[in-house]
C-alpha positions as a Markdown table, in Angstrom:
| # | Residue | x | y | z |
|---|---|---|---|---|
| 1 | Met | 117.7 | -243.4 | -30.9 |
| 2 | Cys | 120.1 | -242.9 | -28.0 |
| 3 | Gly | 123.8 | -243.2 | -28.5 |
| 4 | Pro | 126.7 | -240.9 | -29.0 |
| 5 | Lys | 124.3 | -238.1 | -29.8 |
| 6 | Pro | 121.3 | -237.1 | -27.7 |
| 7 | Cys | 117.8 | -237.9 | -28.8 |
| 8 | Asp | 114.5 | -236.3 | -28.1 |
| 9 | Lys | 113.4 | -238.9 | -25.5 |
| 10 | Pro | 112.9 | -237.3 | -22.0 |
| 11 | Asn | 115.0 | -240.1 | -20.4 |
| 12 | Cys | 117.9 | -239.9 | -22.8 |
| 13 | Thr | 121.1 | -240.6 | -21.0 |
| 14 | Trp | 123.3 | -238.9 | -23.6 |
| 15 | Ser | 121.8 | -235.4 | -23.1 |
| 16 | Glu | 123.4 | -232.4 | -21.4 |
| 17 | Lys | 120.4 | -232.3 | -19.1 |
| 18 | His | 121.1 | -235.8 | -17.9 |
| 19 | Arg | 124.8 | -235.0 | -17.4 |
| 20 | Arg | 124.0 | -231.9 | -15.3 |
| 21 | Glu | 121.5 | -233.8 | -13.1 |
| 22 | Cys | 124.0 | -236.7 | -12.5 |
| 23 | Glu | 126.8 | -234.2 | -11.6 |
| 24 | Ala | 124.4 | -232.4 | -9.2 |
| 25 | Arg | 123.2 | -235.6 | -7.5 |
| 26 | Thr | 126.8 | -236.7 | -7.0 |
| 27 | Val | 127.9 | -233.3 | -5.6 |
| 28 | Met | 124.9 | -233.0 | -3.3 |
| 29 | Arg | 126.0 | -236.1 | -1.4 |
| 30 | Trp | 129.4 | -234.7 | -0.5 |
| 31 | Asp | 130.1 | -232.9 | 2.7 |
| 32 | Lys | 130.0 | -229.1 | 2.8 |
| 33 | Glu | 133.7 | -228.5 | 2.5 |
| 34 | Arg | 134.1 | -230.8 | -0.5 |
| 35 | Arg | 131.1 | -229.2 | -2.2 |
| 36 | Lys | 132.6 | -225.7 | -1.6 |
| 37 | Gly | 135.9 | -226.7 | -3.1 |
| 38 | Tyr | 134.3 | -228.3 | -6.1 |
| 39 | Phe | 132.1 | -225.2 | -6.7 |
| 40 | Ala | 135.3 | -223.1 | -6.5 |
| 41 | Asp | 137.0 | -225.3 | -9.1 |
| 42 | Val | 134.0 | -225.2 | -11.4 |
| 43 | Lys | 134.0 | -221.4 | -11.1 |
| 44 | Lys | 137.7 | -221.2 | -11.9 |
| 45 | Lys | 137.5 | -223.7 | -14.9 |
| 46 | Arg | 134.0 | -223.2 | -16.3 |
| 47 | Gly | 133.1 | -219.7 | -15.2 |
| 48 | Glu | 130.9 | -218.1 | -12.6 |
| 49 | Ala | 127.7 | -218.8 | -14.6 |
| 50 | Ala | 128.4 | -222.5 | -14.7 |
| 51 | Ala | 129.1 | -222.6 | -11.0 |
| 52 | Lys | 125.8 | -220.8 | -10.2 |
| 53 | Glu | 124.0 | -223.2 | -12.6 |
| 54 | Leu | 125.5 | -226.2 | -10.8 |
| 55 | Ile | 124.6 | -224.8 | -7.3 |
| 56 | Gly | 121.0 | -224.3 | -8.6 |
| 57 | Glu | 120.9 | -227.8 | -9.9 |
| 58 | Val | 122.3 | -229.2 | -6.7 |
| 59 | Asn | 119.5 | -227.4 | -4.8 |
| 60 | Glu | 116.9 | -228.7 | -7.2 |
| 61 | Gln | 118.1 | -232.3 | -6.9 |
| 62 | Trp | 118.1 | -231.9 | -3.1 |
| 63 | Lys | 114.5 | -230.7 | -3.1 |
| 64 | Thr | 113.5 | -233.6 | -5.5 |
| 65 | Ser | 115.2 | -236.1 | -3.2 |
| 66 | Gln | 113.5 | -234.8 | -0.1 |
| 67 | Gln | 110.1 | -234.9 | -1.8 |
| 68 | Ser | 110.6 | -238.5 | -2.8 |
| 69 | Leu | 111.0 | -239.4 | 0.9 |
| 70 | Leu | 107.5 | -238.2 | 1.7 |
């Protein structure tokens, strides 16, 4: 059951996966300068690995959004 703790459902909105995807979809809509600043903040606060992971997820969400337009 979904709630304060994630469940095993693929569409669970309490999961870390869902949080990452939402963050990436938000960031991908920003202009380049704002994205660069955000990525720098993420690197400073969460570390380089987290920034690279976010950049990768942004790229993945971008690809997904482009495919849905076809």
